[in-house]
C-alpha positions as CSV (number, residue, x, y, z in Angstrom):
1,M,-23.5,-1.8,-2.4
2,T,-24.1,-4.5,0.0
3,E,-23.1,-4.0,3.7
4,E,-20.9,-7.2,3.5
5,L,-19.0,-5.7,0.5
6,Q,-18.7,-2.3,2.3
7,Q,-17.3,-4.1,5.4
8,W,-14.6,-5.9,3.2
9,I,-13.6,-2.6,1.7
10,Q,-13.3,-0.8,5.0
11,G,-11.4,-3.9,6.3
12,W,-8.8,-3.6,3.6
13,F,-8.5,0.2,4.3
14,K,-8.3,-0.3,8.0
15,K,-5.4,-2.8,7.8
16,G,-3.8,-0.4,5.3
17,E,-4.1,2.4,7.8
18,H,-2.6,0.2,10.5
19,D,0.4,-0.4,8.2
20,L,0.8,3.3,7.7
21,R,0.5,4.2,11.3
22,A,3.0,1.5,12.2
23,A,5.5,3.0,9.6
24,E,4.9,6.5,11.1
25,I,5.5,5.2,14.7
26,I,8.7,3.4,13.7
27,L,10.0,6.2,11.6
28,G,9.6,8.5,14.6
29,S,11.8,6.3,16.9
30,E,15.4,6.7,17.5
31,D,17.5,4.9,14.9
32,P,14.5,3.4,13.1
33,P,14.7,0.1,11.4
34,C,14.1,1.5,7.8
35,D,13.5,-1.9,6.3
36,V,10.4,-2.2,8.4
37,V,9.2,1.1,7.5
38,C,9.6,0.4,3.9
39,F,7.9,-3.0,4.3
40,H,4.8,-1.3,6.0
41,A,4.6,1.4,3.3
42,Q,4.5,-1.4,0.7
43,Q,1.8,-3.2,2.8
44,C,-0.3,-0.1,3.1
45,V,-0.4,0.5,-0.6
46,E,-1.1,-3.1,-1.3
47,K,-4.1,-3.0,0.9
48,Y,-5.5,0.1,-0.4
49,L,-5.2,-1.2,-4.0
50,K,-7.0,-4.4,-2.9
51,G,-9.7,-2.2,-1.3
52,F,-10.2,-0.3,-4.5
53,L,-10.4,-3.5,-6.4
54,T,-12.9,-4.9,-3.9
55,Y,-14.9,-1.7,-4.3
56,H,-15.2,-2.5,-7.9
57,Q,-16.2,-6.2,-7.2
58,Q,-12.9,-7.6,-8.7
59,T,-11.4,-10.9,-7.6
60,I,-8.5,-10.2,-5.3
61,R,-5.4,-12.3,-6.1
62,R,-2.8,-13.3,-3.5
63,T,0.1,-11.1,-4.7
64,H,2.4,-8.5,-3.2
65,D,3.2,-7.1,-6.8
66,L,1.9,-3.6,-6.8
67,V,2.5,-3.2,-10.4
68,S,0.2,-6.0,-11.4
69,L,-2.5,-4.8,-8.9
70,N,-2.1,-1.4,-10.4
71,A,-2.6,-2.7,-13.9
72,E,-5.9,-4.1,-12.8
73,C,-6.8,-0.8,-11.2
74,S,-5.7,1.1,-14.3
75,Q,-8.3,-1.0,-16.4
76,I,-11.0,0.5,-14.1
77,D,-9.5,4.0,-13.8
78,P,-6.7,5.1,-16.1
79,S,-5.5,7.8,-13.6
80,F,-3.7,4.9,-11.7
81,N,-1.2,4.7,-14.5
82,E,0.5,7.8,-13.0
83,W,1.6,5.7,-10.0
84,E,3.4,2.9,-11.9
85,E,7.0,4.1,-11.1
86,I,6.3,4.5,-7.5
87,F,4.7,1.0,-7.4
88,E,7.7,-0.5,-9.0
89,R,9.9,0.8,-6.3
90,L,7.6,0.0,-3.4
91,T,6.9,-3.6,-4.7
92,D,10.6,-4.4,-3.9
93,Y,10.0,-3.7,-0.3
94,A,7.5,-6.7,0.0
95,V,10.2,-9.3,-0.3
96,E,13.6,-7.6,0.0
97,T,12.8,-6.6,3.6
98,R,11.4,-9.9,4.9
99,Y,14.2,-12.4,4.5
100,P,17.8,-12.5,5.8
101,D,19.3,-13.8,2.7
102,D,19.1,-10.6,0.9
103,V,19.8,-8.0,3.6
104,V,19.3,-4.6,2.1
105,E,19.9,-1.4,4.1
106,Y,17.7,1.5,3.5
107,S,18.3,5.1,4.6
108,V,16.0,7.2,6.7
109,E,15.4,9.3,3.7
110,E,14.3,6.3,1.6
111,A,12.0,5.2,4.5
112,K,10.5,8.7,4.7
113,E,9.9,8.7,1.0
114,A,8.2,5.3,1.1
115,F,6.1,6.5,3.9
116,E,5.1,9.7,2.2
117,E,4.3,7.8,-1.1
118,A,2.1,5.4,0.8
119,A,0.3,8.3,2.4
120,R,-0.3,9.9,-1.0
121,V,-1.6,6.7,-2.4
122,K,-3.9,6.2,0.4
123,N,-5.4,9.6,-0.1
124,F,-5.6,9.1,-3.9
125,I,-7.6,5.9,-3.5
126,I,-9.8,7.2,-0.6
127,N,-11.0,9.9,-3.0
128,K,-11.9,7.3,-5.6
129,V,-14.4,5.4,-3.5
130,E,-17.6,6.4,-1.8
131,L,-18.4,4.6,1.4
132,D,-21.1,5.1,3.9
133,Q,-19.7,6.1,7.2
């Protein structure tokens, strides 16, 4: 693996980690804006999926659709199929949470679940790649 490729992969993972940390910090605040937590959870997963695809030298499309990204990952590693239902739910957070025309209120429980799912996906993907440290 080239150093440049490894830097791209690590870049995706670093940005994903930042989204996860942001979600955690916001979730720990008083009266957290749960839509923002859900958005960052989706963004975290999106970046880890794109990092996995980069690791396998796939072209990265500009999309927030976790289901379609997962379909690409599943072609490489069928164990990604087990995440499809979670990715369907998290994908909605990419758009529903961003624009005021469809204001959706999420509970703290939903936000916590989104955060925990993102953390599990992160660990799942990290265990699928081997990077030099």
